[in-house]
C-alpha atoms as a printed R data frame, in Angstrom:
   type eleno elety resid chain resno        x       y       z
1  ATOM     1    CA   UNK     A     1 -189.345 -27.418 -35.581
2  ATOM     2    CA   UNK     A     2 -187.070 -27.403 -38.585
3  ATOM     3    CA   UNK     A     3 -185.033 -24.422 -39.812
4  ATOM     4    CA   UNK     A     4 -187.637 -23.258 -42.345
5  ATOM     5    CA   UNK     A     5 -190.449 -23.403 -39.775
6  ATOM     6    CA   UNK     A     6 -188.433 -21.387 -37.273
7  ATOM     7    CA   UNK     A     7 -187.567 -18.756 -39.885
8  ATOM     8    CA   UNK     A     8 -191.202 -18.519 -41.020
9  ATOM     9    CA   UNK     A     9 -192.333 -18.112 -37.414
10 ATOM    10    CA   UNK     A    10 -189.746 -15.386 -36.838
11 ATOM    11    CA   UNK     A    11 -190.672 -13.502 -40.015
12 ATOM    12    CA   UNK     A    12 -194.429 -13.854 -39.525
13 ATOM    13    CA   UNK     A    13 -194.004 -12.297 -36.095
14 ATOM    14    CA   UNK     A    14 -192.459  -9.223 -37.722
15 ATOM    15    CA   UNK     A    15 -194.410  -8.889 -40.960
16 ATOM    16    CA   UNK     A    16 -197.909  -7.837 -41.879
17 ATOM    17    CA   UNK     A    17 -197.790 -10.329 -44.761
18 ATOM    18    CA   UNK     A    18 -198.081 -14.098 -44.387
19 ATOM    19    CA   UNK     A    19 -194.631 -15.512 -45.110
20 ATOM    20    CA   UNK     A    20 -194.174 -18.954 -46.660
21 ATOM    21    CA   UNK     A    21 -191.032 -20.841 -47.643
22 ATOM    22    CA   UNK     A    22 -191.255 -19.368 -51.158
23 ATOM    23    CA   UNK     A    23 -192.105 -15.741 -50.291
24 ATOM    24    CA   UNK     A    24 -189.646 -13.391 -51.990
25 ATOM    25    CA   UNK     A    25 -188.374 -11.656 -48.878
26 ATOM    26    CA   UNK     A    26 -186.648  -8.585 -50.319
27 ATOM    27    CA   UNK     A    27 -188.611  -8.291 -53.563
28 ATOM    28    CA   UNK     A    28 -191.952  -8.407 -51.715
29 ATOM    29    CA   UNK     A    29 -190.539  -6.059 -49.053
30 ATOM    30    CA   UNK     A    30 -190.986  -8.490 -46.194
31 ATOM    31    CA   UNK     A    31 -187.519  -7.403 -45.062
32 ATOM    32    CA   UNK     A    32 -185.418  -4.365 -45.848
33 ATOM    33    CA   UNK     A    33 -181.721  -3.804 -45.128
34 ATOM    34    CA   UNK     A    34 -182.348  -3.597 -41.377
35 ATOM    35    CA   UNK     A    35 -184.559  -6.669 -41.618
36 ATOM    36    CA   UNK     A    36 -181.699  -8.546 -43.263
37 ATOM    37    CA   UNK     A    37 -179.441  -7.586 -40.359
38 ATOM    38    CA   UNK     A    38 -182.086  -8.710 -37.859
39 ATOM    39    CA   UNK     A    39 -182.535 -11.991 -39.728
40 ATOM    40    CA   UNK     A    40 -178.777 -12.590 -39.656
41 ATOM    41    CA   UNK     A    41 -178.700 -11.929 -35.909
42 ATOM    42    CA   UNK     A    42 -181.639 -14.308 -35.391
43 ATOM    43    CA   UNK     A    43 -179.902 -17.026 -37.434
44 ATOM    44    CA   UNK     A    44 -176.594 -16.664 -35.597
45 ATOM    45    CA   UNK     A    45 -178.247 -16.808 -32.175
46 ATOM    46    CA   UNK     A    46 -180.833 -19.475 -32.960
47 ATOM    47    CA   UNK     A    47 -178.908 -21.838 -35.211
48 ATOM    48    CA   UNK     A    48 -175.386 -21.178 -33.889
49 ATOM    49    CA   UNK     A    49 -173.860 -20.547 -37.306
50 ATOM    50    CA   UNK     A    50 -171.358 -17.964 -38.435
51 ATOM    51    CA   UNK     A    51 -172.146 -16.153 -41.662
52 ATOM    52    CA   UNK     A    52 -169.256 -14.766 -43.676
53 ATOM    53    CA   UNK     A    53 -169.296 -11.732 -45.947
54 ATOM    54    CA   UNK     A    54 -169.431 -13.984 -48.997
55 ATOM    55    CA   UNK     A    55 -172.660 -15.514 -47.619
56 ATOM    56    CA   UNK     A    56 -174.410 -12.157 -47.716
57 ATOM    57    CA   UNK     A    57 -175.682 -12.303 -51.274
58 ATOM    58    CA   UNK     A    58 -179.160 -11.391 -52.461
59 ATOM    59    CA   UNK     A    59 -179.639 -14.992 -53.622
60 ATOM    60    CA   UNK     A    60 -179.223 -16.305 -50.073
61 ATOM    61    CA   UNK     A    61 -181.923 -13.919 -48.829
62 ATOM    62    CA   UNK     A    62 -184.312 -14.429 -51.741
63 ATOM    63    CA   UNK     A    63 -186.700 -16.655 -49.773
64 ATOM    64    CA   UNK     A    64 -186.972 -18.611 -46.549
65 ATOM    65    CA   UNK     A    65 -186.120 -21.721 -48.569
66 ATOM    66    CA   UNK     A    66 -182.839 -20.179 -49.792
67 ATOM    67    CA   UNK     A    67 -181.859 -18.751 -46.406
68 ATOM    68    CA   UNK     A    68 -182.628 -22.058 -44.684
69 ATOM    69    CA   UNK     A    69 -180.440 -23.839 -47.246
70 ATOM    70    CA   UNK     A    70 -177.597 -21.429 -46.411
71 ATOM    71    CA   UNK     A    71 -177.976 -22.136 -42.696
72 ATOM    72    CA   UNK     A    72 -177.934 -25.884 -43.295
73 ATOM    73    CA   UNK     A    73 -174.803 -25.578 -45.514
74 ATOM    74    CA   UNK     A    74 -173.056 -23.522 -42.825
75 ATOM    75    CA   UNK     A    75 -173.955 -26.066 -40.141
76 ATOM    76    CA   UNK     A    76 -172.576 -28.856 -42.298
77 ATOM    77    CA   UNK     A    77 -169.338 -26.921 -42.982
78 ATOM    78    CA   UNK     A    78 -168.859 -26.179 -39.290
79 ATOM    79    CA   UNK     A    79 -169.500 -29.787 -38.244
80 ATOM    80    CA   UNK     A    80 -166.995 -31.170 -40.642
């Protein structure tokens, strides 16, 4: 499973709405502030990335597609 698929699976397990890669997570109220924290914890544990304060922007949590892109950028930065 790729990063987007894992995130969609995680979010669909916690949401009444069907989440896709383009679902607007905050705007459509799929996640709230606690949901953002849970999503960060999931990403750190699952994908073994460290997210910095500057990564915590609304743009990075806009959709699964955007959050997955952040995770992939962080992996690339950490691997060199």
